[in-house]
N, C-alpha and C positions, 0 to 999 in steps of 0.2 A: 597653040604653042607658036613660039617664034624661033628664029635661028640661034638665039642665044642660050636656050635651055631645052632640056628634054626631061620629061618625067620618067623615072625608072623605078622598077620594083625588084628587090632582090629575089632571086630564085633559089639561091643556095643558102642554107642555114649554116653559119660558122660556129664552131664550138672549140676553136683552137685557143681562144683567149679566155682564161678563167678569172683574171684579176679585175676586169672592168667590163660590165655588160654593154656599156655604150661603145666600147672599142669594137665589139663584135659587129655592131650595126655599121660602123665605118668600113670595116673589112667586107661586109656583105655588099654594101653599095659599090665599093671599089671593084669587086668581082663583077657586079652587074653591068658596070660601064667599061669593063676591060681596061682599067686604069694601069698606067705605067708607074705613077708616083702618087703617094699620099703625102700631102703637106700637112704637118701637124706639130703642135707644141706639146702634145700629150706624152708624158714620160713613158707610160706603158707601151704605147705604139712605137715610140722612138727606140725603145729597148729591143724591139723585134728586128728592126733594121730592114730586112727583106722578108716578105711573106708571099708565097706562091708567085714569085717573080716580080712582085710589086715593091719598089723601093719606098721606104718610109723615111722622110727627111724633114728637118726643121724648115719652116717656110723660106728663110733666106737661102738655104741650100737648094731647095726645090726650085726656086726662081732661077738660080744660076744654072740648074740642070736643064731647064727648058729654054733658056736664052741662047 
């Protein structure tokens, strides 16, 4: 591995999202890396807004939040 990436494996199984199983995977990985923000255009995730302290923002807003 190099300094630009790290392989992670989720250790927590998320069952908070019932509408889209792919969304559960995104949330599991966000927990695994202790994310502060999820940048997504997915309407199901954006409807959540904040999940376990992780803000879910459209990409343009996420970019502004970290700049």
